[in-house]
N, CA, C and O atoms as a Tinker XYZ file with bonds, in Angstrom:
   476  protein
     1  N      0.863000   -1.172000    0.000000    73     2
     2  CA     0.000000    0.000000    0.000000    64     1     3
     3  C      0.911000    1.237000    0.000000    63     2     4     5
     4  O      1.890000    1.297000    0.743000    81     3
     5  N      0.579000    2.200000   -0.827000    73     3     6
     6  CA     1.408000    3.395000   -0.908000    64     5     7
     7  C      1.262000    4.241000    0.345000    63     6     8     9
     8  O      0.300000    4.108000    1.102000    81     7
     9  N      2.220000    5.096000    0.538000    73     7    10
    10  CA     2.240000    5.950000    1.724000    64     9    11
    11  C      1.038000    6.891000    1.731000    63    10    12    13
    12  O      0.445000    7.132000    2.783000    81    11
    13  N      0.677000    7.420000    0.573000    73    11    14
    14  CA    -0.458000    8.356000    0.493000    64    13    15
    15  C     -1.764000    7.675000    0.912000    63    14    16    17
    16  O     -2.575000    8.269000    1.621000    81    15
    17  N     -1.963000    6.445000    0.479000    73    15    18
    18  CA    -3.179000    5.718000    0.835000    64    17    19
    19  C     -3.179000    5.393000    2.327000    63    18    20    21
    20  O     -4.223000    5.456000    2.977000    81    19
    21  N     -2.008000    5.044000    2.871000    73    19    22
    22  CA    -1.914000    4.768000    4.307000    64    21    23
    23  C     -2.244000    6.016000    5.122000    63    22    24    25
    24  O     -2.929000    5.933000    6.142000    81    23
    25  N     -1.762000    7.156000    4.675000    73    23    26
    26  CA    -2.052000    8.412000    5.379000    64    25    27
    27  C     -3.535000    8.735000    5.291000    63    26    28    29
    28  O     -4.154000    9.106000    6.288000    81    27
    29  N     -4.111000    8.594000    4.094000    73    27    30
    30  CA    -5.545000    8.842000    3.916000    64    29    31
    31  C     -6.369000    7.910000    4.798000    63    30    32    33
    32  O     -7.316000    8.344000    5.455000    81    31
    33  N     -6.009000    6.639000    4.809000    73    31    34
    34  CA    -6.750000    5.669000    5.608000    64    33    35
    35  C     -6.595000    5.950000    7.102000    63    34    36    37
    36  O     -7.540000    5.757000    7.867000    81    35
    37  N     -5.427000    6.399000    7.518000    73    35    38
    38  CA    -5.232000    6.768000    8.923000    64    37    39
    39  C     -6.150000    7.917000    9.301000    63    38    40    41
    40  O     -6.751000    7.909000   10.376000    81    39
    41  N     -6.260000    8.896000    8.427000    73    39    42
    42  CA    -7.162000   10.029000    8.679000    64    41    43
    43  C     -8.605000    9.556000    8.757000    63    42    44    45
    44  O     -9.351000    9.986000    9.636000    81    43
    45  N     -9.006000    8.672000    7.843000    73    43    46
    46  CA   -10.371000    8.137000    7.851000    64    45    47
    47  C    -10.636000    7.328000    9.125000    63    46    48    49
    48  O    -11.717000    7.421000    9.706000    81    47
    49  N     -9.664000    6.547000    9.551000    73    47    50
    50  CA    -9.816000    5.754000   10.777000    64    49    51
    51  C     -9.981000    6.677000   11.975000    63    50    52    53
    52  O    -10.831000    6.433000   12.831000    81    51
    53  N     -9.179000    7.736000   12.044000    73    51    54
    54  CA    -9.291000    8.674000   13.159000    64    53    55
    55  C    -10.640000    9.390000   13.151000    63    54    56    57
    56  O    -11.221000    9.631000   14.208000    81    55
    57  N    -11.139000    9.730000   11.962000    73    55    58
    58  CA   -12.474000   10.347000   11.868000    64    57    59
    59  C    -13.544000    9.392000   12.398000    63    58    60    61
    60  O    -14.400000    9.785000   13.190000    81    59
    61  N    -13.486000    8.131000   11.952000    73    59    62
    62  CA   -14.458000    7.137000   12.412000    64    61    63
    63  C    -14.333000    6.923000   13.916000    63    62    64    65
    64  O    -15.340000    6.763000   14.606000    81    63
    65  N    -13.100000    6.919000   14.428000    73    63    66
    66  CA   -12.869000    6.744000   15.856000    64    65    67
    67  C    -13.504000    7.881000   16.659000    63    66    68    69
    68  O    -14.235000    7.636000   17.619000    81    67
    69  N    -13.223000    9.113000   16.265000    73    67    70
    70  CA   -13.755000   10.242000   17.021000    64    69    71
    71  C    -15.272000   10.365000   16.895000    63    70    72    73
    72  O    -15.942000   10.743000   17.856000    81    71
    73  N    -15.816000   10.049000   15.726000    73    71    74
    74  CA   -17.273000   10.073000   15.575000    64    73    75
    75  C    -17.914000    8.968000   16.414000    63    74    76    77
    76  O    -18.964000    9.179000   17.021000    81    75
    77  N    -17.286000    7.792000   16.450000    73    75    78
    78  CA   -17.801000    6.701000   17.272000    64    77    79
    79  C    -17.770000    7.050000   18.747000    63    78    80    81
    80  O    -18.717000    6.765000   19.480000    81    79
    81  N    -16.674000    7.669000   19.185000    73    79    82
    82  CA   -16.598000    8.093000   20.585000    64    81    83
    83  C    -17.663000    9.137000   20.907000    63    82    84    85
    84  O    -18.328000    9.054000   21.939000    81    83
    85  N    -17.820000   10.110000   20.027000    73    83    86
    86  CA   -18.777000   11.196000   20.260000    64    85    87
    87  C    -20.204000   10.658000   20.350000    63    86    88    89
    88  O    -20.935000   10.978000   21.288000    81    87
    89  N    -20.597000    9.841000   19.375000    73    87    90
    90  CA   -21.955000    9.301000   19.367000    64    89    91
    91  C    -22.153000    8.286000   20.493000    63    90    92    93
    92  O    -23.209000    8.254000   21.126000    81    91
    93  N    -21.146000    7.467000   20.737000    73    91    94
    94  CA   -21.242000    6.492000   21.818000    64    93    95
    95  C    -21.364000    7.166000   23.174000    63    94    96    97
    96  O    -22.127000    6.717000   24.030000    81    95
    97  N    -20.608000    8.249000   23.373000    73    95    98
    98  CA   -20.686000    8.982000   24.638000    64    97    99
    99  C    -22.059000    9.630000   24.799000    63    98   100   101
   100  O    -22.612000    9.664000   25.898000    81    99
   101  N    -22.607000   10.147000   23.689000    73    99   102
   102  CA   -23.943000   10.751000   23.740000    64   101   103
   103  C    -24.991000    9.708000   24.126000    63   102   104   105
   104  O    -25.925000   10.009000   24.868000    81   103
   105  N    -24.837000    8.491000   23.625000    73   103   106
   106  CA   -25.777000    7.425000   23.990000    64   105   107
   107  C    -25.535000    6.946000   25.424000    63   106   108   109
   108  O    -26.480000    6.725000   26.181000    81   107
   109  N    -24.272000    6.790000   25.781000    73   107   110
   110  CA   -23.929000    6.293000   27.110000    64   109   111
   111  C    -24.400000    7.236000   28.211000    63   110   112   113
   112  O    -24.825000    6.786000   29.275000    81   111
   113  N    -24.327000    8.535000   27.960000    73   111   114
   114  CA   -24.759000    9.512000   28.963000    64   113   115
   115  C    -26.235000    9.864000   28.810000    63   114   116   117
   116  O    -26.737000   10.765000   29.483000    81   115
   117  N    -26.923000    9.155000   27.929000    73   115   118
   118  CA   -28.371000    9.309000   27.721000    64   117   119
   119  C    -28.761000   10.752000   27.402000    63   118   120   121
   120  O    -29.632000   11.337000   28.045000    81   119
   121  N    -28.089000   11.310000   26.387000    73   119   122
   122  CA   -28.449000   12.659000   25.930000    64   121   123
   123  C    -29.881000   12.645000   25.413000    63   122   124   125
   124  O    -30.350000   11.649000   24.864000    81   123
   125  N    -30.556000   13.751000   25.597000    73   123   126
   126  CA   -31.972000   13.860000   25.239000    64   125   127
   127  C    -32.219000   13.512000   23.774000    63   126   128   129
   128  O    -33.179000   12.814000   23.451000    81   127
   129  N    -31.348000   14.002000   22.887000    73   127   130
   130  CA   -31.533000   13.740000   21.444000    64   129   131
   131  C    -31.475000   12.244000   21.146000    63   130   132   133
   132  O    -32.258000   11.727000   20.350000    81   131
   133  N    -30.550000   11.569000   21.785000    73   131   134
   134  CA   -30.415000   10.123000   21.564000    64   133   135
   135  C    -31.618000    9.371000   22.123000    63   134   136   137
   136  O    -32.132000    8.450000   21.488000    81   135
   137  N    -32.059000    9.762000   23.298000    73   135   138
   138  CA   -33.226000    9.098000   23.888000    64   137   139
   139  C    -34.471000    9.317000   23.039000    63   138   140   141
   140  O    -35.309000    8.423000   22.923000    81   139
   141  N    -34.599000   10.506000   22.445000    73   139   142
   142  CA   -35.753000   10.776000   21.572000    64   141   143
   143  C    -35.686000    9.934000   20.309000    63   142   144   145
   144  O    -36.676000    9.324000   19.906000    81   143
   145  N    -34.495000    9.905000   19.679000    73   143   146
   146  CA   -34.364000    9.154000   18.426000    64   145   147
   147  C    -34.618000    7.668000   18.658000    63   146   148   149
   148  O    -35.411000    7.052000   17.946000    81   147
   149  N    -33.952000    7.097000   19.647000    73   147   150
   150  CA   -34.126000    5.668000   19.902000    64   149   151
   151  C    -35.462000    5.370000   20.583000    63   150   152   153
   152  O    -35.982000    4.260000   20.467000    81   151
   153  N    -36.012000    6.338000   21.280000    73   151   154
   154  CA   -37.295000    6.157000   21.950000    64   153   155
   155  C    -38.422000    5.899000   20.979000    63   154   156   157
   156  O    -39.355000    5.158000   21.289000    81   155
   157  N    -38.346000    6.511000   19.789000    73   155   158
   158  CA   -39.418000    6.270000   18.806000    64   157   159
   159  C    -39.371000    4.846000   18.256000    63   158   160   161
   160  O    -40.313000    4.385000   17.610000    81   159
   161  N    -38.253000    4.151000   18.524000    73   159   162
   162  CA   -38.132000    2.751000   18.126000    64   161   163
   163  C    -38.261000    1.839000   19.345000    63   162   164   165
   164  O    -37.885000    0.668000   19.297000    81   163
   165  N    -38.792000    2.384000   20.428000    73   163   166
   166  CA   -39.062000    1.652000   21.681000    64   165   167
   167  C    -37.801000    1.133000   22.371000    63   166   168   169
   168  O    -37.837000    0.079000   23.007000    81   167
   169  N    -36.688000    1.859000   22.253000    73   167   170
   170  CA   -35.480000    1.540000   23.009000    64   169   171
   171  C    -35.611000    2.184000   24.388000    63   170   172   173
   172  O    -35.971000    3.356000   24.497000    81   171
   173  N    -35.324000    1.434000   25.419000    73   171   174
   174  CA   -35.317000    2.000000   26.767000    64   173   175
   175  C    -34.023000    2.788000   26.975000    63   174   176   177
   176  O    -33.101000    2.711000   26.163000    81   175
   177  N    -33.969000    3.535000   28.055000    73   175   178
   178  CA   -32.761000    4.290000   28.379000    64   177   179
   179  C    -31.580000    3.331000   28.543000    63   178   180   181
   180  O    -30.472000    3.626000   28.094000    81   179
   181  N    -31.814000    2.199000   29.177000    73   179   182
   182  CA   -30.758000    1.208000   29.376000    64   181   183
   183  C    -30.271000    0.652000   28.041000    63   182   184   185
   184  O    -29.069000    0.465000   27.851000    81   183
   185  N    -31.183000    0.388000   27.123000    73   183   186
   186  CA   -30.804000   -0.135000   25.807000    64   185   187
   187  C    -29.965000    0.887000   25.041000    63   186   188   189
   188  O    -29.010000    0.519000   24.356000    81   187
   189  N    -30.318000    2.165000   25.157000    73   187   190
   190  CA   -29.538000    3.221000   24.493000    64   189   191
   191  C    -28.138000    3.281000   25.104000    63   190   192   193
   192  O    -27.154000    3.445000   24.383000    81   191
   193  N    -28.048000    3.151000   26.413000    73   191   194
   194  CA   -26.754000    3.192000   27.083000    64   193   195
   195  C    -25.893000    1.980000   26.703000    63   194   196   197
   196  O    -24.680000    2.113000   26.540000    81   195
   197  N    -26.503000    0.819000   26.563000    73   195   198
   198  CA   -25.770000   -0.371000   26.126000    64   197   199
   199  C    -25.285000   -0.185000   24.692000    63   198   200   201
   200  O    -24.150000   -0.532000   24.365000    81   199
   201  N    -26.142000    0.358000   23.846000    73   199   202
   202  CA   -25.751000    0.634000   22.462000    64   201   203
   203  C    -24.583000    1.622000   22.426000    63   202   204   205
   204  O    -23.679000    1.483000   21.603000    81   203
   205  N    -24.599000    2.607000   23.307000    73   203   206
   206  CA   -23.502000    3.564000   23.400000    64   205   207
   207  C    -22.203000    2.897000   23.820000    63   206   208   209
   208  O    -21.134000    3.219000   23.301000    81   207
   209  N    -22.299000    1.963000   24.764000    73   207   210
   210  CA   -21.111000    1.232000   25.209000    64   209   211
   211  C    -20.523000    0.408000   24.071000    63   210   212   213
   212  O    -19.307000    0.385000   23.882000    81   211
   213  N    -21.379000   -0.264000   23.316000    73   211   214
   214  CA   -20.922000   -1.065000   22.179000    64   213   215
   215  C    -20.289000   -0.159000   21.122000    63   214   216   217
   216  O    -19.288000   -0.533000   20.510000    81   215
   217  N    -20.857000    1.015000   20.906000    73   215   218
   218  CA   -20.305000    1.955000   19.928000    64   217   219
   219  C    -18.918000    2.430000   20.349000    63   218   220   221
   220  O    -18.011000    2.509000   19.521000    81   219
   221  N    -18.751000    2.746000   21.624000    73   219   222
   222  CA   -17.438000    3.178000   22.115000    64   221   223
   223  C    -16.419000    2.044000   21.998000    63   222   224   225
   224  O    -15.280000    2.267000   21.589000    81   223
   225  N    -16.829000    0.842000   22.355000    73   223   226
   226  CA   -15.927000   -0.310000   22.249000    64   225   227
   227  C    -15.531000   -0.538000   20.792000    63   226   228   229
   228  O    -14.365000   -0.801000   20.501000    81   227
   229  N    -16.496000   -0.439000   19.877000    73   227   230
   230  CA   -16.172000   -0.655000   18.464000    64   229   231
   231  C    -15.222000    0.428000   17.954000    63   230   232   233
   232  O    -14.339000    0.140000   17.145000    81   231
   233  N    -15.391000    1.668000   18.414000    73   231   234
   234  CA   -14.478000    2.740000   18.015000    64   233   235
   235  C    -13.058000    2.449000   18.505000    63   234   236   237
   236  O    -12.089000    2.683000   17.783000    81   235
   237  N    -12.938000    1.944000   19.723000    73   235   238
   238  CA   -11.617000    1.613000   20.262000    64   237   239
   239  C    -10.993000    0.431000   19.521000    63   238   240   241
   240  O     -9.784000    0.411000   19.290000    81   239
   241  N    -11.814000   -0.550000   19.148000    73   239   242
   242  CA   -11.297000   -1.728000   18.440000    64   241   243
   243  C    -10.743000   -1.383000   17.064000    63   242   244   245
   244  O     -9.841000   -2.059000   16.569000    81   243
   245  N    -11.277000   -0.339000   16.447000    73   243   246
   246  CA   -10.825000    0.062000   15.109000    64   245   247
   247  C     -9.354000    0.491000   15.124000    63   246   248   249
   248  O     -8.664000    0.369000   14.112000    81   247
   249  N     -8.888000    0.978000   16.235000    73   247   250
   250  CA    -7.526000    1.519000   16.305000    64   249   251
   251  C     -6.427000    0.463000   16.208000    63   250   252   253
   252  O     -5.306000    0.774000   15.806000    81   251
   253  N     -6.734000   -0.767000   16.570000    73   251   254
   254  CA    -5.701000   -1.797000   16.661000    64   253   255
   255  C     -5.815000   -2.788000   15.508000    63   254   256   257
   256  O     -6.914000   -3.256000   15.209000    81   255
   257  N     -4.699000   -3.117000   14.853000    73   255   258
   258  CA    -4.751000   -4.015000   13.686000    64   257   259
   259  C     -5.423000   -5.363000   13.958000    63   258   260   261
   260  O     -6.144000   -5.872000   13.100000    81   259
   261  N     -5.196000   -5.946000   15.136000    73   259   262
   262  CA    -5.742000   -7.283000   15.420000    64   261   263
   263  C     -7.256000   -7.271000   15.634000    63   262   264   265
   264  O     -7.913000   -8.293000   15.431000    81   263
   265  N     -7.816000   -6.136000   16.039000    73   263   266
   266  CA    -9.255000   -6.048000   16.302000    64   265   267
   267  C     -9.955000   -5.112000   15.317000    63   266   268   269
   268  O    -11.128000   -4.779000   15.484000    81   267
   269  N     -9.224000   -4.699000   14.299000    73   267   270
   270  CA    -9.707000   -3.728000   13.322000    64   269   271
   271  C    -10.997000   -4.171000   12.630000    63   270   272   273
   272  O    -11.957000   -3.405000   12.542000    81   271
   273  N    -11.013000   -5.398000   12.146000    73   271   274
   274  CA   -12.186000   -5.900000   11.418000    64   273   275
   275  C    -13.394000   -5.990000   12.349000    63   274   276   277
   276  O    -14.504000   -5.625000   11.963000    81   275
   277  N    -13.178000   -6.480000   13.582000    73   275   278
   278  CA   -14.288000   -6.600000   14.528000    64   277   279
   279  C    -14.865000   -5.239000   14.881000    63   278   280   281
   280  O    -16.082000   -5.077000   14.972000    81   279
   281  N    -13.988000   -4.259000   15.080000    73   279   282
   282  CA   -14.461000   -2.916000   15.394000    64   281   283
   283  C    -15.280000   -2.328000   14.263000    63   282   284   285
   284  O    -16.333000   -1.735000   14.497000    81   283
   285  N    -14.802000   -2.490000   13.037000    73   283   286
   286  CA   -15.547000   -2.001000   11.880000    64   285   287
   287  C    -16.868000   -2.736000   11.722000    63   286   288   289
   288  O    -17.891000   -2.134000   11.396000    81   287
   289  N    -16.837000   -4.053000   11.958000    73   287   290
   290  CA   -18.058000   -4.837000   11.857000    64   289   291
   291  C    -19.103000   -4.358000   12.864000    63   290   292   293
   292  O    -20.266000   -4.166000   12.509000    81   291
   293  N    -18.692000   -4.165000   14.116000    73   291   294
   294  CA   -19.636000   -3.701000   15.142000    64   293   295
   295  C    -20.184000   -2.314000   14.821000    63   294   296   297
   296  O    -21.382000   -2.066000   14.953000    81   295
   297  N    -19.303000   -1.420000   14.402000    73   295   298
   298  CA   -19.754000   -0.062000   14.097000    64   297   299
   299  C    -20.693000   -0.060000   12.889000    63   298   300   301
   300  O    -21.726000    0.610000   12.904000    81   299
   301  N    -20.335000   -0.804000   11.850000    73   299   302
   302  CA   -21.181000   -0.872000   10.662000    64   301   303
   303  C    -22.527000   -1.519000   10.988000    63   302   304   305
   304  O    -23.559000   -1.102000   10.461000    81   303
   305  N    -22.523000   -2.527000   11.846000    73   303   306
   306  CA   -23.777000   -3.183000   12.237000    64   305   307
   307  C    -24.686000   -2.214000   12.986000    63   306   308   309
   308  O    -25.897000   -2.200000   12.769000    81   307
   309  N    -24.105000   -1.414000   13.859000    73   307   310
   310  CA   -24.897000   -0.410000   14.577000    64   309   311
   311  C    -25.489000    0.626000   13.650000    63   310   312   313
   312  O    -26.649000    1.012000   13.796000    81   311
   313  N    -24.689000    1.080000   12.692000    73   311   314
   314  CA   -25.176000    2.060000   11.717000    64   313   315
   315  C    -26.257000    1.437000   10.841000    63   314   316   317
   316  O    -27.269000    2.073000   10.549000    81   315
   317  N    -26.041000    0.195000   10.425000    73   315   318
   318  CA   -27.032000   -0.495000    9.603000    64   317   319
   319  C    -28.342000   -0.694000   10.360000    63   318   320   321
   320  O    -29.417000   -0.609000    9.766000    81   319
   321  N    -28.263000   -0.957000   11.660000    73   319   322
   322  CA   -29.468000   -1.085000   12.480000    64   321   323
   323  C    -30.257000    0.232000   12.469000    63   322   324   325
   324  O    -31.478000    0.229000   12.313000    81   323
   325  N    -29.553000    1.344000   12.634000    73   323   326
   326  CA   -30.215000    2.650000   12.627000    64   325   327
   327  C    -30.828000    2.930000   11.257000    63   326   328   329
   328  O    -31.937000    3.457000   11.169000    81   327
   329  N    -30.112000    2.580000   10.190000    73   327   330
   330  CA   -30.651000    2.766000    8.833000    64   329   331
   331  C    -31.929000    1.949000    8.656000    63   330   332   333
   332  O    -32.907000    2.442000    8.095000    81   331
   333  N    -31.926000    0.721000    9.123000    73   331   334
   334  CA   -33.117000   -0.131000    9.003000    64   333   335
   335  C    -34.303000    0.454000    9.764000    63   334   336   337
   336  O    -35.428000    0.424000    9.267000    81   335
   337  N    -34.068000    0.980000   10.953000    73   335   338
   338  CA   -35.152000    1.609000   11.699000    64   337   339
   339  C    -35.674000    2.853000   10.976000    63   338   340   341
   340  O    -36.880000    3.103000   10.960000    81   339
   341  N    -34.774000    3.628000   10.383000    73   339   342
   342  CA   -35.223000    4.788000    9.601000    64   341   343
   343  C    -36.060000    4.338000    8.403000    63   342   344   345
   344  O    -37.057000    4.976000    8.062000    81   343
   345  N    -35.651000    3.238000    7.766000    73   343   346
   346  CA   -36.420000    2.729000    6.631000    64   345   347
   347  C    -37.793000    2.239000    7.063000    63   346   348   349
   348  O    -38.769000    2.420000    6.335000    81   347
   349  N    -37.883000    1.617000    8.240000    73   347   350
   350  CA   -39.189000    1.192000    8.740000    64   349   351
   351  C    -40.120000    2.385000    8.958000    63   350   352   353
   352  O    -41.333000    2.282000    8.777000    81   351
   353  N    -39.531000    3.522000    9.352000    73   351   354
   354  CA   -40.312000    4.754000    9.548000    64   353   355
   355  C    -40.511000    5.531000    8.252000    63   354   356   357
   356  O    -41.156000    6.579000    8.245000    81   355
   357  N    -39.951000    5.008000    7.140000    73   355   358
   358  CA   -39.977000    5.692000    5.848000    64   357   359
   359  C    -39.344000    7.083000    5.941000    63   358   360   361
   360  O    -39.807000    8.039000    5.320000    81   359
   361  N    -38.271000    7.166000    6.736000    73   359   362
   362  CA   -37.536000    8.403000    6.953000    64   361   363
   363  C    -36.283000    8.390000    6.080000    63   362   364   365
   364  O    -35.204000    8.018000    6.541000    81   363
   365  N    -36.429000    8.794000    4.825000    73   363   366
   366  CA   -35.306000    8.754000    3.896000    64   365   367
   367  C    -34.226000    9.768000    4.257000    63   366   368   369
   368  O    -33.047000    9.541000    3.983000    81   367
   369  N    -34.616000   10.878000    4.865000    73   367   370
   370  CA   -33.620000   11.863000    5.287000    64   369   371
   371  C    -32.693000   11.245000    6.333000    63   370   372   373
   372  O    -31.478000   11.432000    6.269000    81   371
   373  N    -33.251000   10.514000    7.288000    73   371   374
   374  CA   -32.445000    9.831000    8.299000    64   373   375
   375  C    -31.509000    8.808000    7.673000    63   374   376   377
   376  O    -30.361000    8.668000    8.094000    81   375
   377  N    -32.003000    8.094000    6.666000    73   375   378
   378  CA   -31.174000    7.108000    5.966000    64   377   379
   379  C    -30.012000    7.806000    5.274000    63   378   380   381
   380  O    -28.867000    7.362000    5.359000    81   379
   381  N    -30.319000    8.907000    4.588000    73   379   382
   382  CA   -29.270000    9.629000    3.862000    64   381   383
   383  C    -28.220000   10.216000    4.801000    63   382   384   385
   384  O    -27.057000   10.353000    4.423000    81   383
   385  N    -28.620000   10.557000    6.004000    73   383   386
   386  CA   -27.667000   11.073000    6.986000    64   385   387
   387  C    -26.724000    9.963000    7.448000    63   386   388   389
   388  O    -25.539000   10.213000    7.674000    81   387
   389  N    -27.234000    8.748000    7.589000    73   387   390
   390  CA   -26.432000    7.632000    8.108000    64   389   391
   391  C    -25.566000    6.954000    7.043000    63   390   392   393
   392  O    -24.536000    6.370000    7.378000    81   391
   393  N    -25.959000    7.020000    5.776000    73   391   394
   394  CA   -25.231000    6.306000    4.717000    64   393   395
   395  C    -23.749000    6.675000    4.622000    63   394   396   397
   396  O    -22.925000    5.771000    4.483000    81   395
   397  N    -23.364000    7.955000    4.690000    73   395   398
   398  CA   -21.926000    8.253000    4.611000    64   397   399
   399  C    -21.104000    7.588000    5.714000    63   398   400   401
   400  O    -19.950000    7.225000    5.489000    81   399
   401  N    -21.684000    7.426000    6.895000    73   399   402
   402  CA   -20.965000    6.784000    7.993000    64   401   403
   403  C    -20.794000    5.293000    7.726000    63   402   404   405
   404  O    -19.754000    4.719000    8.048000    81   403
   405  N    -21.806000    4.669000    7.140000    73   403   406
   406  CA   -21.690000    3.260000    6.756000    64   405   407
   407  C    -20.631000    3.100000    5.668000    63   406   408   409
   408  O    -19.795000    2.199000    5.737000    81   407
   409  N    -20.669000    3.977000    4.662000    73   407   410
   410  CA   -19.677000    3.907000    3.583000    64   409   411
   411  C    -18.266000    4.159000    4.111000    63   410   412   413
   412  O    -17.307000    3.562000    3.623000    81   411
   413  N    -18.134000    5.039000    5.107000    73   411   414
   414  CA   -16.829000    5.294000    5.707000    64   413   415
   415  C    -16.253000    4.006000    6.283000    63   414   416   417
   416  O    -15.081000    3.703000    6.060000    81   415
   417  N    -17.054000    3.251000    7.016000    73   415   418
   418  CA   -16.583000    1.986000    7.568000    64   417   419
   419  C    -16.224000    0.991000    6.468000    63   418   420   421
   420  O    -15.242000    0.259000    6.589000    81   419
   421  N    -17.014000    0.964000    5.401000    73   419   422
   422  CA   -16.718000    0.026000    4.313000    64   421   423
   423  C    -15.427000    0.396000    3.590000    63   422   424   425
   424  O    -14.649000   -0.484000    3.221000    81   423
   425  N    -15.195000    1.684000    3.385000    73   423   426
   426  CA   -13.956000    2.135000    2.732000    64   425   427
   427  C    -12.752000    1.813000    3.612000    63   426   428   429
   428  O    -11.723000    1.345000    3.125000    81   427
   429  N    -12.890000    2.069000    4.908000    73   427   430
   430  CA   -11.800000    1.761000    5.839000    64   429   431
   431  C    -11.494000    0.265000    5.819000    63   430   432   433
   432  O    -10.329000   -0.132000    5.823000    81   431
   433  N    -12.526000   -0.556000    5.799000    73   431   434
   434  CA   -12.314000   -2.008000    5.728000    64   433   435
   435  C    -11.607000   -2.398000    4.436000    63   434   436   437
   436  O    -10.699000   -3.229000    4.444000    81   435
   437  N    -12.024000   -1.796000    3.331000    73   435   438
   438  CA   -11.421000   -2.110000    2.041000    64   437   439
   439  C     -9.937000   -1.742000    2.023000    63   438   440   441
   440  O     -9.110000   -2.497000    1.511000    81   439
   441  N     -9.605000   -0.576000    2.585000    73   439   442
   442  CA    -8.220000   -0.119000    2.572000    64   441   443
   443  C     -7.348000   -0.835000    3.608000    63   442   444   445
   444  O     -6.122000   -0.767000    3.530000    81   443
   445  N     -7.955000   -1.506000    4.556000    73   443   446
   446  CA    -7.289000   -2.255000    5.624000    64   445   447
   447  C     -6.564000   -1.319000    6.582000    63   446   448   449
   448  O     -6.413000   -0.128000    6.310000    81   447
   449  N     -6.127000   -1.861000    7.684000    73   447   450
   450  CA    -5.438000   -1.074000    8.703000    64   449   451
   451  C     -4.053000   -0.682000    8.178000    63   450   452   453
   452  O     -3.330000   -1.525000    7.647000    81   451
   453  N     -3.682000    0.599000    8.324000    73   451   454
   454  CA    -2.385000    1.034000    7.774000    64   453   455
   455  C     -1.172000    0.392000    8.451000    63   454   456   457
   456  O     -0.089000    0.370000    7.866000    81   455
   457  N     -1.327000   -0.122000    9.655000    73   455   458
   458  CA    -0.188000   -0.745000   10.345000    64   457   459
   459  C     -0.163000   -2.255000   10.226000    63   458   460   461
   460  O      0.727000   -2.905000   10.774000    81   459
   461  N     -1.139000   -2.830000    9.509000    73   459   462
   462  CA    -1.155000   -4.288000    9.352000    64   461   463
   463  C     -0.060000   -4.711000    8.387000    63   462   464   465
   464  O      0.356000   -3.946000    7.517000    81   463
   465  N      0.383000   -5.912000    8.555000    73   463   466
   466  CA     1.484000   -6.409000    7.736000    64   465   467
   467  C      0.992000   -7.147000    6.490000    63   466   468   469
   468  O      1.804000   -7.573000    5.669000    81   467
   469  N     -0.330000   -7.303000    6.339000    73   467   470
   470  CA    -0.862000   -8.003000    5.171000    64   469   471
   471  C     -0.825000   -7.098000    3.949000    63   470   472   473
   472  O     -0.833000   -5.872000    4.060000    81   471
   473  N     -0.784000   -7.721000    2.802000    73   471   474
   474  CA    -0.737000   -6.960000    1.545000    64   473   475
   475  C     -2.112000   -6.867000    0.963000    63   474   476
   476  O     -2.294000   -6.267000   -0.096000    81   475
């Protein structure tokens, strides 16, 4: 992998990491916006907090080459769950907001971890 692609992928990984931490912390601390969004899908406060914990863990897993795929998988699964709930509500705006985050995880997975030794 060329140096430019490794640098780009590192930047993308850091963006996904910080966004995962930010959103996970908002869920973990039961911010009003998160409780409202998940509340319309009948998530309890505890369920939102658990989802926030999983999001934070997945963001942390993305940083390390050995857990990189699992972290991306967990984060993408969480985003896909939210997209599915938006689709059930026929909320295309919500879907369009979440799609770039899903694509970010897929691009990061495709480019692989910049510190991994695989080709």
